[in-house]
C-alpha positions in Angstrom: 8.2 2.5 6.0 11.6 3.2 7.5 13.2 2.6 4.0 10.7 5.1 2.5 11.6 7.8 5.1 15.3 7.2 4.6 15.0 7.5 0.9 12.9 10.7 1.2 15.5 12.2 3.4 18.3 11.2 1.0 16.4 12.8 -1.9 15.7 16.0 0.1 19.4 16.3 0.9 20.4 15.9 -2.7 17.7 18.4 -3.9 18.9 20.8 -1.3 22.5 20.4 -2.5 21.4 20.9 -6.1 19.5 24.0 -5.1 22.5 25.5 -3.3 24.7 25.2 -6.4 25.6 28.5 -8.1 24.7 26.9 -11.4 23.9 23.4 -12.7 27.0 22.6 -14.6 28.9 19.4 -15.4 31.7 20.4 -13.1 29.4 21.1 -10.2 27.5 17.8 -10.7 30.8 15.9 -10.9 31.8 17.4 -7.5 28.4 16.3 -6.1 28.5 12.7 -7.2 32.1 12.3 -6.3 31.2 13.3 -2.7 27.8 11.5 -2.8 27.8 8.6 -5.3 24.3 7.6 -4.2 23.1 10.7 -6.0 23.7 9.0 -9.3 20.5 6.9 -9.5 18.5 9.8 -8.3 19.9 12.1 -11.0 19.4 9.3 -13.5 15.7 9.1 -12.6 15.3 12.7 -13.7 16.1 11.6 -17.3 13.9 8.5 -17.2 16.6 6.0 -16.3 15.5 3.6 -13.5 18.1 1.6 -11.6 18.1 -1.3 -14.1 18.3 1.0 -17.1 21.1 3.0 -15.4 23.1 -0.2 -14.8 22.6 -1.2 -18.4 23.7 2.2 -19.8 26.8 2.2 -17.5 27.7 -1.3 -18.6 27.2 -0.4 -22.3 28.9 3.0 -22.3 31.4 2.8 -19.4 32.1 -0.9 -19.0 30.7 -1.2 -15.5 27.3 -1.6 -14.0 28.2 0.0 -10.6 28.1 3.7 -10.1 29.7 4.1 -6.7 33.4 3.4 -7.5 33.4 5.1 -10.9 31.6 8.2 -9.5 34.4 8.6 -7.0 37.2 8.0 -9.4 35.9 9.3 -12.7 32.8 11.4 -12.1 33.2 13.2 -15.4 32.5 10.0 -17.3 29.3 9.4 -15.4 28.0 12.9 -15.8 28.9 13.1 -19.5 26.9 9.9 -20.0 23.9 11.3 -18.2 24.2 14.5 -20.1 23.6 12.6 -23.3 20.1 12.3 -21.9 19.9 16.1 -21.4 20.5 15.8 -17.6 21.3 19.5 -17.0 18.3 20.7 -19.0 16.0 18.4 -17.2 17.4 19.3 -13.8 17.0 23.0 -14.4 13.4 22.5 -15.6 12.5 20.5 -12.5 14.4 22.7 -10.0 12.5 25.7 -11.3 9.4 24.0 -9.9 11.0 23.6 -6.5 7.7 23.3 -4.6 6.9 19.9 -6.3 10.4 18.6 -7.3 11.1 16.6 -4.1 7.7 14.8 -4.2 7.9 14.2 -8.0 11.4 12.9 -7.8 10.6 10.6 -4.9 7.6 9.0 -6.7 9.6 8.7 -9.9 12.5 7.1 -8.1 10.2 4.6 -6.3 8.4 3.7 -9.6 11.7 3.2 -11.4 12.9 0.8 -8.7 10.0 -1.7 -9.5 12.0 -3.4 -12.1 9.6 -6.3 -12.8 6.7 -4.0 -13.4 8.8 -1.7 -15.5 10.1 -4.6 -17.6 6.5 -5.9 -18.2 5.5 -2.4 -19.3 8.4 -2.2 -21.7 7.4 -5.6 -23.2 3.9 -4.3 -23.8 5.2 -1.1 -25.4 7.2 -3.3 -27.8 4.2 -5.5 -28.6 2.1 -2.4 -29.2 4.4 -1.1 -31.8 4.6 -4.5 -33.5 0.9 -4.7 -33.6 0.6 -1.3 -35.1 2.9 -2.2 -37.9 0.9 -5.4 -38.6 -2.4 -3.6 -38.7 -1.1 -0.7 -40.8 -0.2 -3.3 -43.4 -3.8 -4.5 -43.3 -3.0 -7.9 -41.8 -5.1 -9.5 -39.1 -3.4 -11.0 -36.0 -3.7 -12.3 -32.5 -1.5 -11.0 -29.7 -0.3 -13.2 -26.8 -1.3 -16.8 -26.7 -0.2 -20.3 -27.6 -0.1 -22.1 -31.0 0.1 -25.7 -32.0 3.1 -26.6 -34.2 5.1 -29.6 -35.2 4.1 -32.9 -33.6 1.1 -31.3 -31.8 3.5 -29.5 -29.5 2.6 -25.9 -28.4 4.6 -22.8 -27.7 3.8 -19.3 -26.6 3.6 -16.4 -29.0 3.3 -12.7 -28.8 2.3 -12.3 -32.4 0.4 -14.7 -34.7 -0.7 -13.9 -38.2 -3.5 -14.2 -39.4 -4.5 -15.7 -36.0 -3.6 -18.3 -33.4 -5.3 -21.1 -35.3 -2.9 -22.3 -37.9 -0.7 -19.1 -38.0 1.6 -18.5 -40.9 3.7 -15.9 -39.2 4.6 -16.0 -35.5 6.7 -13.8 -33.3 8.1 -13.4 -29.7 8.5 -9.9 -28.3 10.8 -9.7 -25.3 11.6 -6.2 -24.1 13.5 -6.5 -20.8 15.6 -4.4 -18.5 15.1 -6.9 -15.8 16.7 -9.7 -13.8 18.7 -12.6 -15.3 15.9 -15.0 -14.7 13.5 -12.9 -16.8 16.0 -12.7 -19.6 16.6 -16.4 -19.5 12.8 -17.0 -19.6 12.7 -14.8 -22.7 15.4 -16.9 -24.5 13.6 -20.1 -23.5 10.3 -18.9 -25.0 12.0 -18.0 -28.3 13.7 -21.4 -28.4 10.4 -23.1 -27.8 8.8 -21.2 -30.6 11.7 -22.2 -32.9 11.5 -25.8 -31.9 7.8 -26.3 -32.8 7.6 -24.2 -35.9 6.2 -25.8 -39.0 8.3 -25.6 -42.2 5.9 -23.2 -43.8 5.9 -20.7 -40.9 7.9 -17.6 -40.6 9.3 -16.9 -37.1 10.4 -13.5 -35.9 12.0 -12.5 -32.6 11.9 -9.0 -31.1 14.2 -7.9 -28.3 14.8 -4.6 -26.7 16.3 -3.1 -23.6 19.9 -2.4 -22.7 19.6 -5.1 -20.1 20.6 -7.6 -22.8 24.1 -6.1 -22.6 24.6 -7.9 -19.3 23.4 -11.2 -20.7 25.5 -11.6 -23.9 25.4 -15.4 -23.7 21.6 -15.3 -23.9 21.7 -12.9 -26.7 24.2 -15.1 -28.5 21.7 -18.0 -28.2 19.1 -16.0 -29.9 21.5 -14.9 -32.6 22.5 -18.5 -33.2 18.9 -19.4 -33.8 18.8 -16.8 -36.6 22.2 -17.6 -38.0 21.3 -21.3 -38.2 17.9 -20.5 -39.8 15.7 -21.7 -36.9 14.1 -18.2 -36.9 13.8 -15.8 -39.7 14.7 -12.5 -38.1 15.8 -10.6 -35.0 14.7 -7.0 -34.4 15.0 -4.3 -31.9 12.9 -1.1 -31.7 15.4 0.7 -34.0 15.0 -2.1 -36.6 11.2 -2.1 -36.9 11.3 -0.6 -40.4 13.4 -3.6 -41.5 10.8 -5.9 -39.8 8.0 -4.1 -41.7 9.7 -5.0 -45.0 10.4 -8.6 -44.0 6.8 -9.0 -42.7 5.5 -7.6 -46.0 7.6 -10.1 -48.0 6.5 -13.0 -45.8 2.8 -12.0 -46.1 3.2 -11.8 -49.9 4.7 -15.3 -50.1 1.7 -16.6 -48.1 -0.7 -14.5 -50.3 -1.9 -12.5 -47.3 -1.2 -9.3 -49.2 
């Protein structure tokens, strides 16, 4: 409860500072975060970036996952990055509803701090889009389960076509902006799937989330599976059209289409 009260007071202070600005400009926001670097994750939450996503974007774009030091030394780089997510526009929209902004911002900030729940939700979003592509092609599938492969061994799947019994196409969908242990678990599950695959099966891996940027060794392990032909494809959300074509070709080869 003390932490909640402290956070609420911090947000109230930052909202008051924002409200007292003559205008919401990049220069004014730079001055704000240079003086108060802890404002950065609160500002980031206004554009939908929780703490883990914020760290990932900072690492990807600015080469550091920490916002305190860079905000004090190079605030313009931080604000310019957040402005790519329309920070100023979002702030002006929210501040015009001043009577709800503090409460909304507090709830949003607390929600974005629950990294495990957020990561699970992102994973499901990725699975939902994959399932939609499969069904739009007229294919039947099972989502989330285990299948039996080589030597009677089993492995988890997030996608099995036409179903979990004797699937011809299997996939693992791992969308994380989470902790290192979660990312390592994702790699392990993809490796398990590749290990037990039957020669006739197609295996696809789906990854998403800027959190992978901080785990390049794990990402390399998945890439090596693809490069060495243990799996048949790697896709992110921006590559789902390519997956659709690859899936269609795999389905035609198995006479599912």
